[in-house]
N, C-alpha and C positions, 0 to 999 in steps of 0.2 A: 421682589425688585428692591434694589438699593434705594435708600432714602435720597441719596445724592442724585440718583437718576431721576427720581420724581421732581427734585428741585431743578435739575437741568431742563426737564420738559417744561416746567413752569417758566424758566428763563427764556426758552425758545418762544413761548407764547407772548411774553412781554416784548421780546425783540420784534416779532412779527407785527405786533400792534404799533410799536414805536416807529417802524419803518414804513408802515402803510401810508400811501399817499392819500391825503384828505385835504380838500380845499376849504374846509370849515375852520374858521379862526377859533383858537382855544387859548385859555390863559397860559402864559409862559410857564407858570408853576406846574401845569400838567406835564409839559414836556420835560421840565427839570426833574420832577419827581420820578417820572418813568426812567430817565437816564440814570439817576442816582440809584434807583432800585436795581436796575440791570447790573451796574458796576458792583454794588454791594453784594448782590446775590452771586455774581460770578466769583468773587473772592471767597464767599462762604461755602461754596461747593466742597472745597477741600476740608473745611471744618466739619461739615455734615458727614462727609465720608469718614474722616478720622474719628469723630466723637460718636456717631450713630452706627455707621455701617461696619466699623472694625470692632465688633462686639464680642469677639472671642480672642483668646490669646494668639491663636494662629493667624487670624485676620489682623490683629494688632501688629504682630511682627512683620507680616507682609506689607501692611499699610504704612508702617513707619519707614520701611526701606524704600517703598515707592514714593511716598510723600517727599522724602529727601531728594529723590531724582526729579520729581515733578516741579519742585520749587526752583530748579536750575534751568528749566526750559525757558527760552527767550520770551515767549508770549506771557508767561507768568511773571518773569523778572522785569520785563520792560512795559507791560500794560496792566495786567490784572492787579498785581500787588501795589505798584506805585499809584495807579489811578484811584484805587480804593482808598489808599492812605491820603491822597490829595483831597478827595471828596469828604471822607468821613472823619479824618483826624485833623485836617487843617481847614476844611470847608472852602477849598479852592478848586479850580479846574472844572467847574460846571459849564453848562451851555451858555453862550453869550450871544446877545442880539446882533453884534457886528458880524457874526458868522453868516456866510452866504446861504446857509440852510434855512434861514428865517426870512419870511416876507416882511414888508414894512409893517411895523407894529401899530396898534391902535390902543388907546386908553378908553376903557368903558366903565360906566358906573356899575359897581358891584357891591351892594350892601353887605354881602356875606364876608367881605374881605376887610382886614385892617386898612384904614385909609379910605374905605368905600369905593375903591377903583381896582381894576385889573388891567394888566397889559396883556393884550391878545395878539396872536399872530398865527400864521400857518407854518408848517415845518416840512422841509424836504430833507429827511434824515440822511439820504445818500450824499448830501452836500456838506454835512457837518464836519468840521475839522477841529483837532485839538490845538493846544497852545503852540505846538511845534509845526502846525500846518498839515499834519497827516489826517487823512480821512478817518473818521471814528468808526463807522460801520464795518469796514474790513477788519479792524482790530477786534471788534466785538464778535464778529463771525469766527475769526481765528481762535478767540478765547473759548467760544462754545465748542468748536471742533476739537480743541485741545482737551477740554473736560470730557467730551464724548469718547475720545480715544483712551483717556485715563480710566474712565469708568468701564468701558468695554473690556479693558485689560483686567480690572478688578472683578468684573462679572464672570469672566472666563476663569480666573483663579479661584473664585469663591463658588463656582457652579450656580450662579444667580441667573434668573430670568431677565433678559434685557428688554422685555416688552415695555412700551411706553405706558405711563400712568393715564394717558388720555384715552 
């Protein structure tokens, strides 16, 4: 199985956990870190494919040609790449409390945190919107589907098993 496929399976698990409805309040940092991890990993699927899975000269030639095509696909250009850059290169574009996906927050004592407090809330991930007002989860699902198609194409070309790592 491709290493990038195992990574995509892991991303699917993160997304499932992130969008799971739960009425238990959690620290905002938990939701932020899940979101940042999902975005960072969505972008790194291409890197793992290129650096790990394209491990022969034939695979490298095929992968370089396909990678050039994949980078031009709208979901990559308009979501995966820029969202990763916003979050990891500029540290902007994270989840914000004013978003309707969050319930009214509470501040609780938390000796494990700097400042000794945590902001806690519940999350309705299906309601989260980006800075442009677009729902976030449909973009995440489209990005996962994009990588699934790309990796299926690579698996067929490489004669790889597509079975899930789980």
